[in-house]
DRENDO-1510 file (C-alpha; in Angstrom, 1 decimal, always signed):
<recs>
REC; n; res; u; v; w
REC; 1; MET; -8.1; -2.7; +13.3 .
REC; 2; LYS; -11.7; -1.6; +13.1 .
REC; 3; SER; -13.4; +1.8; +12.8 .
REC; 4; LEU; -16.3; +3.1; +14.7 .
REC; 5; THR; -19.7; +2.6; +12.9 .
REC; 6; PHE; -20.8; +5.7; +11.1 .
REC; 7; GLU; -24.0; +6.5; +9.3 .
REC; 8; THR; -24.0; +7.9; +5.8 .
REC; 9; SER; -25.7; +7.9; +2.4 .
REC; 10; LEU; -24.5; +7.7; -1.2 .
REC; 11; ASN; -22.3; +10.6; -2.1 .
REC; 12; SER; -22.8; +9.9; -5.8 .
REC; 13; ASN; -24.2; +7.0; -7.7 .
REC; 14; HIS; -21.3; +4.8; -6.7 .
REC; 15; SER; -19.4; +6.2; -3.7 .
REC; 16; ILE; -19.7; +7.1; -0.1 .
REC; 17; VAL; -17.7; +9.7; +1.9 .
REC; 18; VAL; -15.6; +8.4; +4.9 .
REC; 19; PRO; -15.2; +10.9; +7.7 .
REC; 20; GLU; -11.7; +12.4; +7.8 .
REC; 21; HIS; -10.9; +11.1; +11.3 .
REC; 22; ILE; -11.8; +7.5; +10.4 .
REC; 23; ALA; -9.9; +7.6; +7.1 .
REC; 24; GLN; -6.9; +9.1; +8.7 .
REC; 25; HIS; -6.8; +6.4; +11.4 .
REC; 26; PHE; -6.3; +3.8; +8.6 .
REC; 27; ILE; -4.0; +5.9; +6.4 .
REC; 28; ARG; -1.6; +6.7; +9.3 .
REC; 29; GLN; -1.3; +3.0; +10.0 .
REC; 30; GLY; -0.5; +2.4; +6.3 .
REC; 31; HIS; -3.8; +0.9; +5.4 .
REC; 32; LYS; -5.2; +2.5; +2.2 .
REC; 33; ARG; -7.1; -0.7; +1.5 .
REC; 34; VAL; -10.0; -1.7; +3.8 .
REC; 35; ILE; -12.7; -4.2; +4.1 .
REC; 36; THR; -16.0; -2.4; +4.2 .
REC; 37; LYS; -19.2; -3.6; +5.9 .
REC; 38; ILE; -22.4; -1.8; +5.0 .
REC; 39; THR; -25.6; -2.6; +6.9 .
REC; 40; PHE; -29.1; -1.6; +6.0 .
REC; 41; LYS; -32.4; -2.9; +7.4 .
REC; 42; ASN; -30.8; -6.1; +8.8 .
REC; 43; LYS; -29.0; -6.8; +5.6 .
REC; 44; ALA; -25.2; -6.5; +5.2 .
REC; 45; VAL; -22.6; -6.6; +2.5 .
REC; 46; ASN; -18.9; -6.9; +2.9 .
REC; 47; PHE; -16.4; -5.9; +0.2 .
REC; 48; HIS; -12.8; -4.8; -0.3 .
REC; 49; ALA; -12.2; -1.2; -1.1 .
REC; 50; ALA; -9.6; +1.6; -1.3 .
REC; 51; LEU; -9.7; +4.9; +0.6 .
REC; 52; GLN; -9.4; +7.4; -2.2 .
REC; 53; LYS; -9.0; +11.1; -1.7 .
REC; 54; TYR; -11.0; +13.3; -4.1 .
REC; 55; HIS; -11.8; +17.0; -3.6 .
REC; 56; ASN; -10.2; +16.8; -0.1 .
REC; 57; LYS; -12.5; +14.1; +1.1 .
REC; 58; TYR; -12.0; +10.3; +1.4 .
REC; 59; HIS; -14.3; +8.2; -0.6 .
REC; 60; ILE; -15.0; +4.5; -1.0 .
REC; 61; THR; -16.5; +3.1; -4.2 .
REC; 62; PHE; -19.8; +1.3; -3.5 .
REC; 63; ASN; -20.9; -0.3; -6.7 .
REC; 64; LYS; -24.4; -0.9; -8.0 .
REC; 65; ALA; -24.2; -4.7; -7.5 .
REC; 66; ASN; -23.4; -4.3; -3.8 .
REC; 67; GLN; -26.1; -1.6; -3.4 .
REC; 68; LYS; -28.7; -3.8; -5.0 .
REC; 69; SER; -27.7; -6.8; -2.8 .
REC; 70; ILE; -29.0; -5.0; +0.3 .
REC; 71; ALA; -31.7; -2.9; -1.5 .
REC; 72; ILE; -30.2; +0.6; -1.0 .
REC; 73; PHE; -31.6; +3.6; -2.9 .
REC; 74; PRO; -29.9; +7.0; -3.3 .
REC; 75; SER; -31.9; +8.6; -0.5 .
REC; 76; ASP; -31.3; +5.9; +2.1 .
REC; 77; TYR; -29.0; +6.2; +5.1 .
REC; 78; PHE; -27.0; +3.2; +6.2 .
REC; 79; ASN; -24.3; +2.1; +8.6 .
REC; 80; VAL; -20.7; +1.6; +7.6 .
REC; 81; GLU; -17.8; -0.1; +9.4 .
REC; 82; LEU; -14.2; -0.3; +8.1 .
REC; 83; PHE; -11.8; -3.1; +8.9 .
REC; 84; GLU; -8.1; -3.5; +8.2 .
REC; 85; ASP; -7.6; -5.4; +5.0 .
REC; 86; THR; -4.9; -8.1; +5.7 .
REC; 87; SER; -5.4; -9.9; +2.4 .
REC; 88; LYS; -2.3; -10.3; +0.2 .
REC; 89; TYR; -3.8; -8.6; -2.8 .
REC; 90; GLY; -6.5; -6.3; -1.3 .
REC; 91; VAL; -9.2; -8.6; -2.7 .
REC; 92; GLU; -10.2; -12.2; -2.2 .
REC; 93; MET; -8.1; -14.5; -4.5 .
REC; 94; PRO; -10.3; -17.0; -6.4 .
REC; 95; GLU; -9.1; -20.6; -5.5 .
REC; 96; GLU; -9.0; -21.5; -9.2 .
REC; 97; PHE; -6.6; -18.7; -10.1 .
REC; 98; GLU; -4.5; -19.4; -7.0 .
REC; 99; ALA; -4.2; -23.1; -8.0 .
REC; 100; VAL; -3.1; -22.2; -11.5 .
REC; 101; LEU; -0.5; -19.8; -10.2 .
REC; 102; GLN; +0.8; -22.5; -7.7 .
REC; 103; SER; +1.1; -25.0; -10.5 .
REC; 104; ASP; +3.1; -22.6; -12.7 .
REC; 105; PRO; +6.1; -21.0; -10.9 .
REC; 106; ILE; +7.2; -19.0; -13.9 .
REC; 107; GLY; +3.7; -17.6; -14.4 .
REC; 108; SER; +3.4; -16.9; -10.7 .
REC; 109; ASP; +6.7; -15.0; -10.7 .
REC; 110; ILE; +5.5; -12.9; -13.6 .
REC; 111; PHE; +2.1; -12.3; -11.9 .
REC; 112; GLU; +3.9; -11.2; -8.7 .
REC; 113; SER; +6.0; -8.7; -10.7 .
REC; 114; LEU; +2.9; -6.8; -11.8 .
REC; 115; THR; +1.7; -3.7; -10.0 .
REC; 116; ASP; -0.8; -4.3; -7.2 .
REC; 117; GLY; -3.5; -2.6; -9.2 .
REC; 118; LYS; -2.9; -4.8; -12.2 .
REC; 119; LYS; -3.0; -7.9; -10.0 .
REC; 120; ARG; -6.3; -6.8; -8.5 .
REC; 121; SER; -7.7; -6.1; -11.9 .
REC; 122; LEU; -6.9; -9.6; -13.1 .
REC; 123; ILE; -8.3; -11.1; -9.9 .
REC; 124; TYR; -11.5; -9.1; -10.3 .
REC; 125; TYR; -11.8; -10.3; -13.9 .
REC; 126; ILE; -11.6; -13.9; -12.7 .
REC; 127; LEU; -14.0; -13.3; -9.8 .
REC; 128; LYS; -16.7; -12.1; -12.2 .
REC; 129; ILE; -16.8; -15.5; -13.8 .
REC; 130; LYS; -19.5; -17.7; -12.4 .
REC; 131; THR; -18.5; -21.3; -13.3 .
REC; 132; SER; -15.4; -22.9; -11.8 .
REC; 133; GLN; -14.2; -24.5; -15.0 .
REC; 134; THR; -14.4; -21.2; -16.9 .
REC; 135; ARG; -12.4; -19.6; -14.1 .
REC; 136; ILE; -9.8; -22.2; -14.5 .
REC; 137; ASP; -9.7; -21.8; -18.3 .
REC; 138; ARG; -9.4; -18.0; -18.0 .
REC; 139; SER; -6.7; -18.3; -15.3 .
REC; 140; ILE; -4.6; -20.5; -17.5 .
REC; 141; LEU; -5.2; -18.2; -20.5 .
REC; 142; ILE; -4.0; -15.2; -18.4 .
REC; 143; VAL; -0.9; -17.0; -17.1 .
REC; 144; ASN; +0.0; -18.2; -20.6 .
REC; 145; ASN; -0.4; -14.7; -22.0 .
REC; 146; LEU; +1.8; -13.3; -19.2 .
REC; 147; LYS; +4.5; -15.8; -20.1 .
REC; 148; LEU; +4.3; -14.6; -23.7 .
REC; 149; GLY; +5.2; -11.1; -22.5 .
REC; 150; ILE; +1.7; -9.6; -22.9 .
REC; 151; ARG; +0.9; -7.0; -20.2 .
REC; 152; ASP; -2.0; -5.0; -21.8 .
REC; 153; GLN; -5.2; -5.8; -19.8 .
REC; 154; LYS; -7.4; -6.3; -22.9 .
REC; 155; GLU; -4.9; -8.6; -24.6 .
REC; 156; LEU; -4.2; -10.6; -21.4 .
REC; 157; VAL; -7.7; -12.0; -21.5 .
REC; 158; GLN; -7.8; -12.8; -25.2 .
REC; 159; LYS; -7.0; -16.2; -26.8 .
REC; 160; ARG; -4.0; -16.3; -29.1 .
</recs>
């Protein structure tokens, strides 16, 4: 599933408004999570996002890092396309975290029991880490903390 391309600008420092008919097309099909492609001056960025309703309008968060990657300023107009997000978690799973979960069935079961938002939050935490070994170390830490019964986000990423 793919939307028509639409032109827009930043609605706030970090969001864009999605036209109602485009958002509803995805919502009616049960797809609140989408892959967003933003194109500006022959540069493009793709990212996972959620269609969020705020003040009777659908919005997508467009963070500063993604804006900077294609040199968008608040006054610029750019093109947007939305695609159905068929990923399991609504975000790209880092291979290091996936490998740790596959090697620990108990930790994997606990991870799968978390809410979708908590899973995504932990995945985003791992994705921010640049080096592979540190991703592995943090993935192991998170899984071990989950097995200890820790569910608080801040405590999950701390060494015991």
